[in-house]
C-alpha positions in Angstrom: 2.4 9.6 17.6 0.7 10.4 14.1 1.6 7.9 11.4 0.4 6.4 8.2 0.7 2.8 7.1 1.1 2.5 3.1 2.0 -0.8 1.1 0.2 -2.7 -1.8 -3.3 -4.0 -1.2 -3.1 -7.3 0.7 0.3 -6.3 2.4 -1.5 -6.7 5.8 -2.0 -2.9 6.8 -5.3 -3.4 8.3 -4.4 -6.3 10.6 -1.1 -4.6 11.7 -2.6 -1.3 11.8 -5.2 -2.6 14.5 -2.5 -4.1 16.7 0.0 -1.2 16.6 -2.8 1.2 17.5 -3.9 -0.9 20.5 -0.3 -1.4 21.4 0.4 2.3 21.4 -3.1 3.9 22.2 -3.5 5.4 18.8 -6.7 6.1 17.2 -7.0 3.7 14.2 -8.7 5.4 11.0 -8.8 2.9 7.9 -10.0 4.7 4.7 -11.0 1.3 3.5 -13.5 1.1 6.5 -14.6 4.9 6.0 -15.5 4.4 2.6 -17.4 1.0 3.1 -19.4 2.9 5.8 -20.2 5.6 3.5 -21.3 2.6 0.7 -23.5 0.7 3.4 -25.3 4.2 4.2 -27.0 4.2 0.8 -26.0 7.7 -0.1 -25.6 8.9 -3.5 -22.0 9.6 -2.5 -22.0 6.0 -1.5 -23.0 4.5 -4.9 -20.3 6.6 -6.7 -17.7 4.8 -4.2 -19.4 1.5 -4.7 -19.1 1.8 -8.7 -15.7 3.1 -8.4 -14.4 0.2 -6.0 -16.0 -2.6 -8.0 -14.3 -1.6 -11.4 -10.9 -1.6 -9.5 -10.5 2.2 -9.7 -9.4 4.3 -6.8 -11.6 6.8 -5.1 -10.9 10.5 -5.9 -8.7 12.3 -3.7 -11.4 15.1 -2.9 -13.8 12.4 -1.4 -10.8 10.5 0.7 -9.5 13.8 1.9 -12.9 15.0 3.3 -13.5 11.5 4.9 -10.2 11.5 6.5 -9.8 15.3 7.6 -13.3 15.0 9.2 -12.1 12.2 11.7 -8.7 13.4 12.5 -9.7 17.2 13.1 -9.6 16.7 16.9 -7.5 13.4 17.3 -4.3 14.1 18.9 -2.6 10.5 18.2 -3.5 8.4 15.2 -2.7 5.7 12.7 -3.9 6.2 9.1 -4.4 2.9 7.3 -4.0 3.1 3.5 -4.0 6.8 3.1 -2.2 8.9 1.7 -2.0 6.7 -1.6 -0.2 9.5 -3.7 1.9 12.5 -3.6 -1.2 15.0 -3.8 -2.9 13.4 -0.7 0.3 13.3 1.2 0.8 17.0 0.6 -2.9 18.1 1.5 -2.5 15.7 5.0 0.6 17.6 5.6 -0.8 21.1 5.0 -4.0 20.2 7.0 -1.8 19.0 10.0 0.6 21.6 9.9 -2.4 24.1 10.2 -3.5 22.5 13.4 -0.1 22.5 14.5 0.1 18.6 14.9 2.7 17.4 12.0 2.8 14.1 11.0 5.4 12.0 12.7 6.3 9.9 9.6 5.0 7.0 6.9 5.8 3.1 7.7 5.9 1.2 4.3 5.1 -2.2 4.5 6.8 -4.2 1.5 5.4 -7.3 0.0 6.0 -8.6 -3.5 3.3 -8.3 -6.3 3.2 -12.1 -6.6 2.1 -12.6 -2.9 -0.2 -9.8 -2.7 -2.1 -11.6 -5.9 -1.8 -15.0 -3.8 -3.4 -13.2 -0.7 -6.3 -11.5 -2.4 -7.5 -13.9 -4.6 -7.7 -16.5 -1.9 -9.0 -14.8 0.8 -12.5 -14.8 2.1 -14.5 -12.5 4.5 -17.5 -12.2 6.5 -19.6 -9.7 8.0 -17.7 -9.6 11.2 -15.7 -6.3 11.9 -17.2 -4.3 9.2 -16.6 -7.2 6.4 -12.9 -7.2 6.9 -12.3 -10.1 9.3 -10.4 -12.9 6.8 -11.1 -16.6 7.3 -8.8 -19.0 8.4 -9.3 -22.6 7.7 -12.7 -22.2 6.1 -14.0 -22.1 2.7 -16.6 -19.9 0.6 -19.9 -20.6 1.9 -19.0 -21.9 5.2 -20.4 -20.0 8.4 -18.4 -17.9 10.5 -18.6 -19.0 14.1 -18.3 -15.5 15.6 -21.4 -13.6 13.4 -23.1 -16.6 11.8 -22.7 -15.2 8.3 -21.0 -17.1 5.2 -17.6 -16.6 4.2 -17.7 -14.9 0.7 -15.3 -13.7 -1.9 -15.2 -9.8 -1.9 -16.1 -8.8 -5.4 -12.9 -6.7 -5.7 -10.7 -9.7 -5.1 -10.8 -11.2 -8.5 -7.6 -11.6 -10.4 -8.6 -8.9 -13.0 -9.4 -6.2 -10.4 -6.4 -7.0 -8.3 -4.1 -6.8 -11.1 -5.6 -3.3 -12.0 -5.2 -2.3 -8.4 -1.6 -3.2 -8.2 -1.0 -1.3 -11.5 -2.6 1.7 -10.0 -1.0 1.4 -6.7 2.3 1.3 -8.2 1.8 4.4 -10.5 0.2 6.7 -7.9 2.4 5.7 -4.7 5.7 5.5 -6.7 6.9 8.8 -5.5 5.9 8.4 -1.8 9.0 6.8 -0.7 11.0 10.0 -1.9 8.3 12.4 -0.6 8.5 11.2 3.0 12.3 10.2 2.9 13.8 11.3 6.2 10.9 10.1 8.1 10.0 6.9 6.4 10.4 3.6 8.0 10.5 0.6 5.5 9.2 -2.9 7.1 9.4 -6.2 5.4 5.8 -7.6 5.2 6.5 -11.0 4.9 6.3 -13.7 7.4 3.7 -14.4 10.1 1.1 -11.9 11.7 3.4 -11.9 15.1 6.7 -11.6 12.9 5.7 -8.5 11.2 4.1 -6.9 14.4 7.4 -7.3 16.0 9.2 -5.8 13.3 6.7 -2.8 13.4 7.2 -2.5 17.1 10.7 -2.3 16.7 10.8 0.3 13.7 8.4 2.5 15.6 10.2 2.7 18.8 12.1 5.9 17.8 8.4 7.8 17.5 6.8 6.4 20.5 
């Protein structure tokens, strides 16, 4: 199975992608993690990515494509988390995989209303666990994570202004993806508990397993 998960920021793509990848034995590739790794490397490219992310803009297609293609070149079964973000990326991905003789099985759209996205992102905290992507549960900013010993903090790109900008760009850039993937698209309601959404995804993906 080779699938991509897409949906608005804060829709739970990362959490569900990890669980689905483990459940089906897929290589989980998160573009967010790949880009954060580049930022932490201190490279010139990493600094460009940092400035882009902190301003609320999306990283350019050429950079994202290079990061993703380099990771899936030798992988048979994978789940792409948060990529592609627009039709150009989707077309580039299809072309790359077709050349490899390993076409994409399809795309999964996790649907979450904008109001819920704003509530989730402006209220979440993260620590250094799991590449800085582990969300707090019952903690407040400054509390110490019991797993890694670092303080929970609010990510710089989780303020209301940046979140609003990310949502506007998301809707603008991904508006055509549902039509692009028509015939190989699964739409799943992203509202509910983690377990509830996980169950919905397993049921939706069963035909591709």
